[in-house]
C-alpha positions in Angstrom: 76.8 32.8 29.7 74.8 34.0 32.8 74.3 37.6 31.9 73.7 39.6 28.7 72.7 43.1 27.7 70.7 44.1 24.7 70.2 47.8 23.8 66.6 47.9 22.5 66.5 51.7 22.1 69.3 54.3 22.1 67.7 57.6 20.9 66.8 60.6 23.0 63.4 62.4 22.8 62.2 61.1 19.5 63.0 58.0 17.5 64.9 58.1 14.3 65.2 55.6 11.4 68.2 54.1 13.0 67.3 54.4 16.7 64.3 53.5 18.9 63.6 55.2 22.2 65.3 54.3 25.4 65.2 50.7 26.8 67.9 48.3 27.8 67.2 44.6 28.5 69.4 42.8 31.0 69.0 39.0 31.0 70.3 37.2 34.1 69.6 33.5 34.5 65.8 33.1 34.1 65.1 36.8 34.6 64.8 39.7 32.2 65.2 43.2 33.7 64.1 46.1 31.5 65.5 49.6 32.2 63.1 52.1 30.7 60.4 51.4 28.2 60.2 53.8 25.3 57.7 53.6 22.5 58.1 50.4 20.5 60.0 48.5 23.1 57.9 45.3 22.6 58.8 45.3 18.8 62.5 45.6 19.7 62.1 42.7 22.1 60.7 40.6 19.3 63.6 41.5 17.1 66.0 40.6 20.0 64.0 37.3 20.7 63.3 38.3 24.3 60.2 36.5 25.4 57.1 38.2 26.9 56.0 35.4 29.3 59.2 34.9 31.3 60.0 36.5 34.7 60.4 40.2 34.1 61.0 43.3 36.2 60.8 46.7 34.7 62.7 49.7 36.2 61.7 53.2 35.0 64.1 56.1 35.5 61.8 59.0 35.2 58.4 60.1 33.7 59.5 61.8 30.5 57.5 60.3 27.7 60.4 58.8 25.7 61.2 56.6 28.7 57.6 55.4 29.7 55.2 55.6 26.7 56.1 52.1 25.6 54.7 50.6 28.8 51.1 50.5 27.6 52.0 48.8 24.3 54.1 46.3 26.1 51.4 45.5 28.6 48.8 45.1 25.8 51.2 42.8 23.9 51.7 40.6 26.9 48.0 40.6 27.5 47.1 39.5 24.0 49.8 36.8 24.1 48.3 35.3 27.2 50.9 36.2 29.9 49.9 34.8 33.2 52.9 35.4 35.4 53.0 38.5 37.6 54.8 41.6 36.2 56.6 44.1 38.5 57.2 47.7 37.5 59.4 50.0 39.6 59.9 53.7 39.2 59.6 57.2 40.8 56.5 58.8 42.4 53.8 59.4 39.8 54.4 56.2 37.9 51.4 54.4 39.4 49.0 57.3 38.8 50.2 57.5 35.1 49.6 53.8 34.5 46.3 53.6 36.3 44.9 56.6 34.5 46.0 55.3 31.1 44.8 51.7 31.8 41.4 52.9 32.9 40.7 54.0 29.3 42.7 51.6 27.2 43.7 48.4 29.0 40.6 47.2 30.8 40.7 43.5 31.7 44.4 42.9 32.2 44.6 39.2 32.6 47.8 38.9 34.5 48.8 40.3 37.9 50.5 43.7 37.7 52.4 45.2 40.7 53.5 48.9 40.3 55.8 50.0 43.0 57.0 53.6 43.5 60.5 53.7 44.9 62.9 56.5 45.9 66.6 57.1 46.2 68.1 54.5 48.5 65.6 51.8 47.6 66.8 48.3 46.9 64.9 45.6 45.0 66.1 42.1 45.7 65.9 39.2 43.2 67.3 35.7 42.8 71.0 36.2 43.1 71.0 39.9 42.5 69.8 43.3 43.7 69.0 46.6 42.0 69.7 49.8 43.9 68.3 53.2 43.0 69.8 56.6 43.5 68.5 60.0 42.6 70.4 61.5 39.7 70.3 65.1 38.4 67.7 65.8 35.7 65.0 68.4 35.1 62.5 66.1 36.9 63.3 63.3 39.4 65.4 60.6 37.7 66.5 57.4 39.3 69.8 55.8 38.3 70.0 52.1 38.8 72.7 49.6 39.8 72.4 45.9 39.0 74.6 44.0 41.5 75.1 40.3 41.3 75.5 38.5 44.6 79.0 37.6 45.6 80.3 34.2 44.5 81.7 31.8 47.1 85.4 31.6 47.1 87.3 28.5 45.9 87.0 25.6 48.4 90.4 23.9 48.9 89.7 20.2 49.2 93.3 19.4 50.1 93.3 21.9 53.0 90.0 20.4 54.4 91.4 16.9 54.2 94.6 17.9 55.8 92.7 19.5 58.7 90.7 16.3 59.1 87.4 17.6 57.9 85.4 14.7 56.4 83.7 15.1 53.1 80.0 15.7 53.5 77.8 18.2 55.3 80.7 19.9 57.1 82.2 20.8 53.7 78.9 22.4 52.7 78.8 24.4 55.9 82.3 25.7 55.4 81.6 26.6 51.7 78.7 28.7 52.8 80.6 30.7 55.4 79.8 28.8 58.6 82.4 27.4 61.0 82.3 23.7 62.0 83.3 21.6 65.0 85.1 18.3 64.5 84.6 15.2 66.7 87.9 15.9 68.4 86.7 19.3 69.6 88.7 21.4 67.1 86.9 24.3 65.5 87.5 25.0 61.8 86.7 28.4 60.3 85.8 28.9 56.6 88.8 31.2 56.1 91.0 28.1 56.7 89.8 26.2 53.7 87.8 28.7 51.5 89.1 31.8 49.6 87.3 35.1 50.1 84.1 35.6 48.2 84.4 37.0 44.7 82.4 40.1 43.7 79.6 39.6 41.2 78.9 41.6 38.1 77.9 45.3 38.6 76.2 47.3 35.9 75.0 50.9 36.3 72.4 52.7 34.2 72.2 56.4 34.5 68.9 57.3 32.9 68.8 61.0 32.0 71.2 63.1 34.0 74.0 65.5 33.9 77.2 64.2 35.5 76.6 64.1 39.3 78.0 62.7 42.5 75.1 60.3 43.0 75.8 58.4 39.8 79.6 58.6 40.4 79.2 56.9 43.8 76.7 54.4 42.5 79.1 53.5 39.7 82.3 53.0 41.7 84.1 49.9 40.6 81.3 48.8 38.2 82.1 46.4 35.4 79.9 48.6 33.1 78.5 52.1 33.2 75.7 52.9 30.7 75.5 56.7 30.7 73.4 59.1 28.7 75.2 61.3 26.2 72.6 63.5 24.5 75.0 66.1 23.1 78.6 66.4 22.0 81.1 68.5 23.7 80.5 71.6 21.6 77.0 71.8 23.1 78.2 71.5 26.7 76.3 74.7 27.7 73.1 73.4 26.4 73.6 70.0 28.0 74.2 71.7 31.4 71.1 73.9 31.0 68.9 70.9 30.1 70.4 68.5 32.6 72.0 66.2 30.1 75.5 64.9 29.5 78.3 65.1 26.9 81.1 62.6 26.1 83.6 64.6 28.2 81.2 64.7 31.2 80.3 61.0 31.0 83.8 59.8 30.4 85.3 61.9 33.2 82.7 60.4 35.5 83.6 56.9 34.3 87.3 57.6 34.9 86.7 58.9 38.5 84.4 56.0 39.3 87.0 53.4 38.2 84.6 51.5 35.9 85.9 48.9 33.5 83.8 50.0 30.5 81.6 52.9 29.5 78.7 52.7 27.0 77.1 55.9 25.8 73.4 56.0 24.9 70.4 58.3 24.7 71.8 60.2 21.7 70.2 63.2 20.1 68.8 62.6 16.6 71.2 65.2 15.2 73.9 62.5 15.4 73.3 60.2 12.3 76.9 59.1 12.9 78.2 58.5 16.4 81.9 58.9 15.6 82.3 62.4 17.1 80.8 61.2 20.4 83.1 58.2 20.5 86.2 60.2 19.6 85.5 62.8 22.3 84.8 60.2 25.0 87.8 58.1 24.2 90.1 61.1 24.9 89.3 60.6 28.6 88.3 57.0 28.7 89.5 54.7 25.9 87.3 51.8 26.9 84.2 53.5 25.6 81.5 52.3 23.1 78.5 54.0 21.7 75.4 51.9 21.9 73.4 51.1 18.8 69.9 49.5 18.6 70.0 45.7 19.2 73.7 45.8 20.1 74.3 42.8 22.5 77.0 42.3 25.1 77.7 39.2 27.1 79.4 39.4 30.5 
């Protein structure tokens, strides 16, 4: 397993007995990427056995409290547990001011490096073997949807083809495997396409944050393996969802269908839904490969 997702919090606005506030942890190789950080995220991380000292990047969608008020608690927990590694937090304009103001009063003496970077629509954050792209979605305040995109994997190297063409095992094979042409002692030029299959796309996961269905998220999600989309209200409350810039099962599932994603997961549920069956039923009318997230639900890709 090289990639897993854990839904740390799946409620909207306020927590419930069953659901914490929004946060999703994506573990990729040695990295943990957190998308949003609602209150109590650090406790949910403990339950999910997600360490506090490993390489972590945090991506905040917007500045509503249910998505950011967990940051101070998480920073304090890391501090008290002796984190030394730098932590990077990304989010929209205003995030840095919020954190600096709060930390001036409550978190003096942070003992590990903290880098807060305000980004905008079109920004790309590169990591080891992946990148995260941001696009402006459609909410009552600026909200960034994010796409995690794993780098392409090299295509299969055909040993028998290389030998048949007279390419000796060694550095020339390595060059061809990494997309560079080589020249043989007899003067012939061998191109990677002659011995290597085309690169395979990596995993793509899109997280909407808070938004009503919009073209920006649709384009960001095209061809994704997984779309995590907010679903605050059921279809009977479509007018309210529209007015408050939120989504319903029909809206999210229609977008997933148009984007050609492989799977849809609904999250950010109003506390009125003690049971999620109605949301799942409504979404699956449009898009059968739908799940409703629950706290600490884990997926492996």
